[in-house]
C-alpha positions in Angstrom: 79.6 72.3 11.9 81.3 74.7 14.5 79.7 78.4 14.4 83.1 79.9 14.3 83.9 77.7 11.4 80.9 79.4 9.5 81.9 83.5 10.3 85.2 82.6 11.0 87.9 84.3 7.9 90.8 82.5 6.5 94.3 83.0 8.6 95.7 84.6 5.4 92.8 87.3 5.2 94.1 88.5 8.8 97.7 88.0 7.7 96.7 90.1 4.8 94.7 92.7 6.3 97.2 93.7 9.3 100.5 94.1 6.6 101.3 97.7 6.0 101.3 97.8 2.2 101.0 100.7 -0.7 99.9 103.6 0.3 100.0 102.6 4.4 104.1 102.5 3.5 103.9 106.5 2.9 100.6 108.3 4.4 100.3 107.3 8.3 97.4 107.9 10.7 99.1 111.6 11.5 99.0 112.2 7.5 95.5 110.4 7.3 94.6 113.1 10.4 95.7 115.8 9.0 94.3 115.7 5.5 91.0 114.7 7.6 91.1 117.9 9.8 91.5 120.3 6.9 89.0 118.9 4.8 86.4 118.7 7.8 87.8 122.4 8.7 87.1 124.2 5.2 84.0 122.2 5.1 82.5 122.5 8.0 84.4 126.1 9.4 84.9 128.3 6.2 82.1 127.3 3.9 79.3 126.0 6.7 77.3 124.2 3.8 74.9 122.0 5.8 71.2 119.8 5.2 68.8 118.3 7.3 68.2 115.0 7.4 64.5 113.4 7.8 65.4 109.3 8.7 61.7 107.6 8.2 61.2 105.5 12.0 60.3 101.8 10.6 59.5 100.8 14.7 56.6 103.5 14.6 55.6 103.6 11.0 53.1 101.1 10.1 53.2 99.8 6.6 49.5 98.7 4.8 49.1 95.5 2.9 52.0 96.3 0.1 54.8 97.6 2.6 53.6 101.9 1.7 52.7 103.9 4.6 50.9 107.2 3.7 51.6 108.7 6.9 55.2 108.2 8.1 56.5 109.0 11.0 60.2 110.4 11.3 62.9 110.2 13.6 65.0 114.0 15.4 65.4 115.6 12.1 69.8 116.0 11.7 71.8 118.7 10.9 74.5 117.4 8.5 77.4 119.2 6.8 78.6 118.5 3.7 79.9 119.7 0.2 76.7 119.7 -1.4 76.4 120.0 -5.4 73.0 121.1 -6.3 71.9 120.7 -9.9 69.0 121.2 -12.1 67.5 119.3 -15.4 66.2 121.4 -17.3 62.5 122.1 -18.3 61.4 119.6 -21.5 59.0 118.2 -24.0 58.2 114.8 -25.1 56.9 116.1 -29.1 57.3 119.6 -30.0 53.8 120.7 -29.3 53.2 118.4 -26.6 53.3 118.4 -22.7 55.8 119.9 -20.9 57.9 117.8 -18.4 58.7 119.7 -15.9 63.0 120.2 -14.6 63.8 118.5 -11.3 67.0 119.5 -9.2 69.2 116.9 -8.1 71.9 116.7 -4.5 74.5 115.4 -4.1 76.4 115.6 -0.3 79.7 114.8 -0.3 80.1 113.7 3.6 83.5 113.1 6.2 82.5 109.6 7.7 84.0 111.4 10.7 81.2 113.4 11.1 78.4 110.7 10.5 80.4 108.9 13.7 79.9 112.1 15.7 76.2 112.9 15.0 75.8 109.8 15.9 74.5 108.1 12.0 77.4 105.9 11.7 78.2 102.8 13.8 82.0 102.2 13.7 83.1 98.6 15.2 86.9 97.2 15.4 87.9 100.4 13.3 85.5 99.5 10.0 82.0 101.6 9.7 79.7 98.9 9.9 75.8 100.7 10.0 74.5 103.7 8.6 71.1 105.3 9.8 70.5 107.1 6.4 68.5 105.1 4.3 67.7 105.3 0.4 63.9 107.0 1.1 64.8 109.1 3.6 64.1 112.8 2.6 66.5 116.2 3.2 65.9 119.6 3.3 68.0 122.3 1.5 67.2 126.0 1.4 63.1 124.9 1.6 63.5 122.4 -1.1 63.2 119.0 -0.1 64.8 116.0 -1.9 64.4 112.4 -1.6 67.6 109.8 -1.3 67.9 107.8 -4.1 71.3 106.5 -3.4 73.2 106.5 0.5 76.5 106.1 -0.7 77.6 103.7 2.1 78.6 101.2 -1.0 81.2 103.4 -2.8 84.4 101.0 -2.3 86.4 103.0 -5.2 89.6 104.7 -5.3 87.4 107.5 -5.5 86.4 107.8 -2.3 89.7 107.1 -0.2 93.6 108.5 0.5 95.4 107.1 -2.4 93.1 103.6 -2.9 93.7 103.1 0.6 91.0 104.2 3.0 87.2 105.6 2.8 86.9 108.6 4.5 83.5 110.2 2.9 80.4 108.8 1.1 77.9 110.7 -1.8 75.1 110.7 -1.1 72.4 111.4 -4.2 68.9 112.5 -3.9 66.1 114.2 -6.0 63.8 116.9 -5.8 60.3 116.0 -4.7 56.3 117.6 -4.6 54.9 118.8 -1.1 52.6 116.1 -1.6 55.4 113.3 -1.2 57.0 115.0 1.7 55.2 117.9 3.8 57.9 119.2 6.0 57.1 122.9 5.9 
C-alpha cells in the first residue's frame, strides 16, 4: 500500500472544503479581518487585560518512575492578552460543624488565535492552526494569583468560537487557582 493512500484525502473532501458555502458567501476575508481587528483593538488596546504563561519544558524536566516531577523546568514566560473572567466559589462545609472547604478561584481566558500566532505559541500551516504550545498542566499568573490550566481550549470546534459557525477565531483556556506548594514562581 502506498503511503499517500493512507494519509491522502478523498477527492470529494478537497472539493467540499474549497467551495464557498454558508456564511462564506456573505462574509469575506475583509469582513473577517475587520471583525478580528476591532475585537483585538478592544481587548489588547483598550482593556489591556493580560496574564503571564509559564510553560513546562518537557525536554528539560526529568520525570520519576511514575512520570511525575517535583522539580519542573519552565520555558521563558510569555505575556498574553485576552478577555479574562475570574470567578470564585464560596467557602462551604461538608456537614454542619464539620471541616470548612476553602473556596477556589477559576479563570477563563478568551484569546484570539492571531495573537497566539504572533507570540509564537500557535503554529499555522496551510491556513490551519495545527499545534498549540500551551498545554494542560501549564501555569498562568494574573494579579499575583497562580492558576493551573485544566482545558487548553484547542479542541473547541463549535459555533461559539467561530464567525457564523464557519471559522475559529479564538480559544477559551480554563484554569483553577493553585496553592504555593503546587507552583512556586514567587
